[in-house]
N, C-alpha and C positions, 0 to 999 in steps of 0.2 A: 661689502658685508651681506651673508646669506640673510642676515636678522631682518635686512631692510627689501626684503623682497617683497612686493605688491601682494597681500595675500587673496586680494580678490580676483587676480590673474591665476593665483595660484588654486584656487578653489576650481575655475574653469581648465585647468591644464587637463590634456590628454594624456593618460598615463603610458599610451603608446610612443610618445614623446621622450618618457624617460627611457624607455626601452631603446631607440635611437640615441639618445644621448652617450648609453653607456657604448654602444658598439662604436661609436666616434672615437670615444676614450679608449678602448681597447684597440682600433685599427689606426686610428688616426689618420684616416683616409675615408674620405666620402666614399668613393666606388666600392671599396674592399666591405665598407660596412653594410652598403645596400647590397652586396653579395652575400653577406652573412646572413640578412635578414629576409632574402629572398625578394627584394623591391627593387624599383629603377632606381638611378643615381639622383634623379629630380626628386622623386619621394622623400628621399634623405635632406636633399637641400632645402625643400619645402618645409619639412620637420623641423631643421635647423633653425631657418628663420622664423617660424611660429615659437620654438622655446628662447631665440634671443629677445623677443619680445616680452615674452611672458617673465622672464625671469630679468629683463634688464641689464643684459650683461651681454659679450660677443661669444662667450664660452668658448670659442677656438679661431686663432689665427692663422689664416692661412701663408705656409712659408714651403721653401722648394722642396724639403724633404717631408712634408705631410701638414697635418693639421697641429698645432700647438695649442694646448687648452689653457685658458687663461689661469689666473690665481684663486677666482671665484669659482670655476671649474673644478679646479683640482680641490677645493675646501668642499666642494658640493658632492662628486662621484661617491665618497664614503656611504653618505645619507642615501642617495639613489640606489647604491647596491645594497644596501641592509633593505631599504624598503620593497625592491624587486624581490631579493631573496625571500623575505618576508611572506609575501604575495604567492610567490612560486610555492612555497612548504605549505602555505595555510590551503591552493588550491590542490595539489596533490593530496594533502590528507583527506579533504574534502572528496576527492574522487575515489580515494582509495578505501577499501572495506576489507579487511581481514579476519574473518571469523573466528581465528586459531587465535587473536590476542585481543579482538577489542573487548571492552567492556560495555554492553550496552543491553538496556530492557526494551523491547517491542510492545506495543499496545495492540490486543489483536481483538477487534469484536466478533463475538461468536456465541452462538446458543450454547444452550446446555449440551446438546448434542455432541459440539464440536467438542467441548471440553472432555468429555467424557471418551470421545473416538480418537480426536485427532490432537491434542494438546499431550497427551502421555507419550505418542509419537514422535512428536515435535522434539520436547523434551530429552527423550530418550536419543535422537537422532543428534542434538548437541552437546550430549552429555561429553564426547571423547573429542568432535571435529569443532565445536563453537564451545569449548565451556564457559566463557565469559557472557555467554548469552543467556538472557531470562525472559519469560514471556509471564505478561498480565493480560488475563482474559477481562475483556469488557462485555457486560450485558448491556446494549443501550435500544433505546426504541428506534423504530424505521425513522420517525420523526430528528430524532439527534444524531443519528449515524452520519447523514451528508457534512454535517458542521463539523462535526468530532474529525471527520478523513481529510478535511479542508484545512482546518486548523493545526494539523499535526498532533491533537489530543489521542488519536488513534492512527496507527500505521497503517491498515489495511482490515478491512472487514471478510468474513466468511459465512457463506450461509443462502439460504432460498431470499434473494434479495429482489426489489422491486427495481425499475430503471428509472435512475435517479436524474433530474435535468441538471443541467449544467456541466462542469469540465471533468469528468470521472472516467476510469479506464476499469474494464472488468476482463475476468480472464475465465471461461466455461470450465469447469473442473468434471461433473458429469451429472445426469439427467435420471430419474425415477418416476414413475405413477405413483398416485393416490392410490391406497386401499383401505378397507377397514379390516379391524381386527377384533377378535372375539374370544372370549374363553373356549375350548374345545368343548365343554358340558354344556355351552350355550346354547339354546334351541334357536335361534337365529343362524346357528351354523349350521344345521341340518338341512340338507337338500339344497336347492340353488336358492343364489341369494339375491332376492330381488329388491326392487324399488320400494315396494308395498311392506317387505319385511324392515328394511332400512328406515322407512319413516314410523313404523310402529316400533322401532327398538329404541331403548333408553340410550343416550350418549353420553362419553366423557368427552369433554370439549378443551384442548390445551390452549391457552392464550397466550403463549409465549410471544414476549416482545423482541424485536428486531429482527423477524423473520417475515418472510410473505406470504405465511400461512393465513392470513385472513382472508386470500381468494377463495377459500372455501365457504367463509361465511359469506361473501360478496355473492359467490354463486348461489349459494340457497336462498339469499335475498331477493337477487335476479328474478327466481323461479316461484318467489313467495312461499319457501319451505320454512316453517318453521319447527325446529326439530325437539323432540322430548329430551331434556338436556337433566343427565343425573347428577352430573359433577362438572365443575369448572376448574382447571387447575393450571397454574402460572409456567410449570415448565414440562416439557415432552418427556422427561425421564420419568416422571412420577405414572405416564400413561399406562405403561404396561402393568404394572403394579396394580393397579386400579381397576385395568379391564380383568386381568388373571383372578381378583379377587371378586368379583362381583357380576351381574347380568348385563354390564354395560358395554356398549361398541365404543370406538373411535376411528374418525378417518386419520388416517396420517401417513407420511412417504413410505413408499415401499421397501427402501433401502433401509431406514429407519426399523420399521417393523423386523424385517429381516436379521438385524443386527441384533434387537434387543428383543423381540417378540420370541423367539425360539427359547431364550433361556429360560420363558414364562411359560410354555406349552402353548402358545397361542396361534390361532388359524387366521391365515390371510383368507380374505372374501373379496374377489374383484368389486369393485366400486360400481353401482348402478349410475351414478352420474357421471356425465361427460366433464369431468374437471383438468384444469391445463395440467401440463406436467411440472414437474417439482425441478426448476434448474438450479444447482449449487456451483456459485461462482464466486471468485474472489475480485475484491471492489477495491481502488484506490483511486486518491485523486491525483491530476496531472501534474500538482507541482513536486510529486516523489516519483514521477515516471521516470526520471533520469538518475535519480539517488542509487546509488552503489548498495546503500544497507537494504532499501526497499526493494530493490531487485533481487540481491540473495536471498530474503526474507519470503518473497514470490515464488522461487525455483523451489525453495525448500518446501514449501505447503503444497506444489504441485508434485514435487516426488513424493511427499508422505502420502498425499491421498490416491497414489496410484500402488502403495502397499495395502490400504483398506480393503479386505473383502466385504464386501457390502449384500451380499446374497447368502 
């Protein structure tokens, strides 16, 4: 009886043995089963020996016309085929990702800049080709980003991100330099913009979490520079409004200034300090490197970034 099987042996059973069992049942011949599975005849014979031991039944009796299944094997094969079919379907569904029919929400860590520039383009792209896809924008701190990506709470991160230790993949999108922005009527914008002017000016400081923008403050600290701060704001998008309506200046990525600064009549000034370039990247954890849905999302984001004119 199937109910009499030693469950301890079942727990240790190699699932590949069930594939062998099914092949022998179909072909009733060891050499033909081996040919179907692309293995040697001895491999099939060894697998059958292990199955007999695990299940406590001969399973097949060798006769002149081939392998005849025992009553136990006849009762067992429908269950085996149901299990193999369910596993095959499950694997296929896991590997396949059809954006045209799937209903799925992607959680993307992004800054307010990406929310304003990238998110609308992603949603527009999905409107016809992936109508069941929705996007949830997450604004997380640099400290919380790695764990969110590792756990799957976030699918991917976009932005000016530092190098994270651990098993992460990244994809470069574009690079831009830092500049200072000022209102056109700001006195510091007249003539050559020097380090002296930079240090004497009042500054608007973006303290947006989830970005590598802290590199600016770190550079200033290393050089012992203490700015005259007129305003601190938690979002990049408010910076152009603040600068346009005041005598403050701000240090921001040039691409951001080009995209939003011109809407406010702001002037770009070459930065007097030697600051690192801003590299915008996609970041995801290795757990999702081969996942079809994550691969699709990465490809779509790269395609969207190529449509953005940052100058």
